[in-house]
N, C-alpha and C positions, 0 to 999 in steps of 0.2 A: 716397599719403597718405589719399586718400578711403576706401580699404578698410581702413585701420588700425582696430583695436578697442582701446579703452582702458577699463580697469575701475578705478573709484575705490572704495577700501576705507576706510571710517571705523572706526578702531579705537576702540571705545567704552570701552576701559580707559584710553586716554590722550588721547582726543578729538582725535587726529591723523589726517590723511588720507594714505594711501599709494596711488599710482596705478601700474598695471602695463600694459604693452603686451602684449596677448595674441598668442601665436604661433598660426598656423593649426592647427586641430584639437588644440590643447593640452588636456590632461585637467585636471580639477579638482584632482586630487592634485598635479600639477605646479605649479599655481598656489598651492596650499596650502603647498608646500615653499618657494616664493618668499616667501609671506607670513610663514612662520616665520622666514626669514632676516631680514626687515625688522622684524618686531615682537617676536620672541622667544617667541611663543605657539606651542606645538607643534601639529602637525597633528591629533593626537588630541583636543586641547582646543579646537580652533577650531570655532566655530559661525557660519556665514555665512548671514545672513538678508536677504531682499529686503524692500522696503517693505511688502509684503503679509503679512509674517511667515512666509513659506514658506522652509524651509531648502533650500539648494542640494543638488541630487541628485548624489551622487558618481559615479553611473553615466553622467551626461551630461557633455559637454565643458565647458570653462571659459567658452565663449561664452554660456552660459545667464545669465551675469551681465549681459550687455549686452542691453537690451530696446529694440528698435526701436519707436518710437512718435512721437506728436505732439511730445512734449517733446524728442526727440532723445536719442541714446544717451549723450551726454556729461553729461546732467543727472541720470542715475540713479546711485544710491549703493547699495553693498552694505555691510551693517553687521556688523562682526566682534565677537563676544563670546568671552570666555574661560570655558569650561565648568567650569574648576577654581575659579572665583571666583563667589561669590554676593553679595559686598559690594564695591561700587565706591567708591573714595575721593575722588570729586569734592567740590567743584568744582576744576577745573584752572585753571592760569594762563591769562590771556587772551592773545590773539595779541600779538606784540611790536610796539612802536611803531616807525615809521620815524624816521630821524634828524631830519627836519624837524618832524614832529609832536612828537617827544620834546623838541625845542628849545623849542617854545612851551609845552609842559606844564611844563617846568622853571621857566619864567618867563613866566607868562601876560600880564604887563603890558609886556613888551618891545615897542617900537614898530618896525613893519616897513613898508616902502613897500607901497602897494596892489597893484601887480603881483606882488611876491614873496608877499604875504599870500594872494593868490588861489591860488597853487600850494600853499602850506602848508595852507590850509583845504580845498582839494580833496582832499588826502591825508587830512585829518582826517575829512571826510565819508565817504571810502572806508573808513576805519578803523571808524567807527561802524556803517556798513552791514555790514561784515565781522563785527563782534561779534554783530549780530542774526542774520546768516546762520549763524554758528557755533552759536548756540543753536537755530535752526530745524532744522539737520541733526541735532543731538543729540536734539532732541525727536522727530524722525522715527525715530531709532534706538530711543528709548524706546517709541514707538508700535508699531514692528515687534516689539519684545519683548513688548508686551501682546497683539498679534495672535497671536504664537507661543504665548503662555501660553493663550489662548483655544482654540487648536487642540489643545493638549495636554489642556485641560479637556474639550473635546468628546470626545476619545478616552477620557478617564477616565469620563465619563458613560456612554458606550457600554459600556465594560467593566463598570461598576457595574451597569447595567441587566441585562446578561447574567448577572452573578453573582447578583443578587437573584432573577431569574427562575429560574435553575437551583436556587437554594436553596429557593425556594417549591415547585418541582416535587419536589425531594428530600424536603421535609417532608411533602408530601401522600402520596408513595409510602411513606414510613416509617410514617405513620399507618395507611394501608391494610394494610401488611405486618404491623404489630403486631396490628391487629384480626383479620385473617384467620388469623394463626398461633395466636392465643389461642383462636379458635373451633375451629381444627383440633385443637389439643391437648385441648380439652374433649371434642369428639366422639370423638377417639381414645381418651381415657380411658374414656368411656362404653361403647365397644364392646369393650374389651380382654377383659372377662369372658367374652363369648360369641362374639367375632369373631376378628380377626387381631391379633397383637402382635409387636412387634420392638423390643427394647431399643436396638439400634444406631440405628434410625431415630428413635426417641424422643429419644435423646441428641443426634443430629444436629440435630433440630428446635429443641431448647433452646439448642444452641450458635448456631444461626441467630438466635434471638431476642436473645441476648447480643451477637452481632456487629452486629445491626441497631441496638442501643442505642449501640454505639461509632460507627457511621456517622452518628448524629445529631450528633456533634461537628462534622462537616464543614459542616453547615448553619448553624452559629453564625458569622455574619459581622458581628455587632453592632459589634465593635471597629473593623473596616474602615469600616463605614457611618458611624460617628461621625467618623472622620478625614476621610472624603470630604465629609461635611456641613460640617465645620469649614473645609475648603479652599474649598468653594463660598462660604461666608460671607466668607472672606478675599478671594476673587477679586471678589465683588460690591462689597465695601468699596473695593478698589483701583480698580474701574471708576468708582465714585461719587466718588472722591477728587478734589479740585480740581487736584491736581498731575498728574492724568491728562489734563488739558486744557492747551492752550497758554497760557503765562504771559508772552508777549512783548509785551503791549500797551504797557508802559512803554517798552521799547526801541524799539518802532515809533514811538511819539510823539517820543522823543528823536531818532530818525533823521530824522523830518520837520522837527524844529526845526533840526537841523544843515543840512539841505538849504535851508531858508528863509534861514538866516544866510548861507550861501554865495551864494544868489541876490541877496540884498541887497548883499553885497560886490561881486559881479560887475557889478551895475547902476551902481556908482559909477564916475565917469570916472577914467581912469588918469593922474591928475595927480601932483603931487609930495607928496601928502598921506601921512601915516603913521597907523597904527592898531594897537591891541593885539589880543590874542586871548582876552580874559577870558571872553566869552560862549561861545566855541567850546570852550575848555578845560573850562568847567563842564559842558557837554554830554558831553564825553568822559569826565570823571570819573563823572558820574551813570550813563552807559551801562555803564562797567566795573563799578560797584557793583551796578547792576541785574542785570547778567549773573552776577555772583558769587552773588547771592541766588537767582535762578531756577535756576542750575545746581546749587546745593546742594539745592534742593527736588527737581529733576529726578533727580539721582543717588540721593537718598534713596528716592524712589519707585521708581526702577529697581532698586535693591537689593531692595526688597520683592517686586517682580515676579519677579526671578530666584530669590529664596528660595522663593517660592510654587511656581515652576516646578520647582525641584529637589525639593520635597516630592512633587509629582506623579510625577516621574521615579522617586523612591524607592518610591512607593506602587504603581506599576503592576506590578512583579514580584510583590508580595505579593498583589495581586488575581488575577494569573495563577495563582499557586500555590493560592490558595483555590478558584478556579474548577476547576482540575484535581482538587483533592481532592473537590469536590462531584461532579464527573463520575465519578470512581472509586467513590465511595460509591454513587452512583446505579446504576452498572453492577453493583456488588456486590449491591445489594438486588434488582435485577431477576434476577440469576443465582440468588440464593437462592430467590426466588419461583418461578422456573421449575423449579428442582430439586425444591422441595416439591410442586409440582403434578404433576410427573412421578412422584414417589413415591406420591402419592395415587391416580393413575390405575393405578399398578402394584398397589397394594393392591386397587383395584376389580377388576383383572384376576384377581388371586388369588382374591378372593371369588367372582367369577363362575365361575372354574374349579372351585372346591370345590362350588359349587351344582350345576354340571353333573355333577360326579363323583357327588354324592349321587343325582341323578336317574338316572344310569347304573346305580348300584348297585340302586336300587329296581326299575328295569326289568329288571335281570338276575335279581333275586330273583323277580319276578313271572313271568319266562319260565321259571325253574327250577321254580316251583310248578305251572306249567301243563304240565309234561312228563308222560308216561304214568305212571300210578300205580304201575306195576310196579317202576319204578326207585326209588320212594320207600317202597313198602310192604315189610314183612318177607317173607322167603321163605316159601312155603307158603300164602300168601293168593292167592286167585284174582284175576284181573284184573277181573272184573265184579262180584264181591261184596265191596264194601268193608266192613270190620267197623266196628262202633260205636267211636268214639274211646276210650271207656273200656275196650273189650274188648282193646285192645293192651297194657294194663297187665298185667304178670305177677303171677300169684298168688304169695303168699309161698313156697308149696311148689314152684312151677314155676321152679327155678333156671336150667334150661337156656334156657328162653324169655327170661328176664330178661337173661342174658348176651348172647344174640343181639341184643336191643334196644340194649344198650350199644354193641356193635360197629357196629350200623347208625348210631347217633347220632354215633359218632366219625367214620365215613365222611362223614356229612353235614357235620360241622364242618370236615373237611379240604377238602371240596368248596367250602364257603362261604369258607374262608380263601384258597383259590386264586383265587376270583372277586375278593375284596378286593385281593389282590396284583396282579392284572391291572389293576384300576381305579387303584390307586396308581401303577403304572408308566406308565399312560396320562396321569395327572395330572402326573407329573414331566416327561414328555416335552413336555406342553403348556406348562408354566412355563418350560422351557428355551428353547423356541421363542419 
């Protein structure tokens, strides 16, 4: 018996307690199946909360419901909520009266002997204390729901901060991307007349600019921010509400009055005197009425808590989708920026290659000009006596010499063309590499 573990489940939808004897190493899923059989709430809709607002972990055994501590394992309660409902229909009917207490409630002026009246009043005091404890347990369930809501809200704030941070980073990157691509397009247009041009690359850059404008839609999280701020305001109001605090002062006062009445009756000698139960019945009626009032307020506040929690549950996937969209847009912008920078460096490589080719052509021409004059001068001229530049011009009547000069110029043109062809082949091989 000492090693038995009992778990008490307070069904917040019916205000009734169900208790289960836990089997050794029983899983939480097994316990939930037993709860479903007793309460009618399916395992998928069950939410089991500890007093701290922590939801039971399905990966752990059912013994996590029983907490060893100073209060003793039998004083802890697990609170059962139905996730398919956000509006609870309380207040619920008060606990039933015993036959003895119901007897004096039906006729409070009936005279009973003192010894018998002591027993009846003792049960009446127990009934009043039970009403107050019922409210206290339900209030603890409401408090567990509030703590659970605050945990969800903390997770919401964390996700919101991540979303806002990612949105701001995306916004900054988009601004930088737009400014840099506009400058690149301006500089590219300026050099097209005398530099390098590529219609395909220019079209790709303009498409990048349009795609970046579309990525800006991902940073628009204003509608989500408004909903989150509205939820924060609602949660703060729920925390400030007087119904979020214990409202059982009246019931506690009535409880003490009932105990005092019983003590007064107990102090009377057990003679043959008789007395009625008018004062005790008044306390019972007032306690029932007070419980009805505070339970109505409690369940109204609890419904608001659960409704707010459901809003957070519905909002979390939307924030996750928005965060993923921001990350995808951010990645797309960085890829476009990297692609454009690689293309700019490729243009720079082509420009450097062309500059090197021009230098190579100039050096080749200079080397050709420095070859022996005999290879460049017309035949018949001596190697040491170079004629005056004007003397190479043929006279109008000297047709044979003029034809020779034309043939020599054609030879020079073919030689120059072969040199240019070699330079171009070398340039193409460098661009391919």
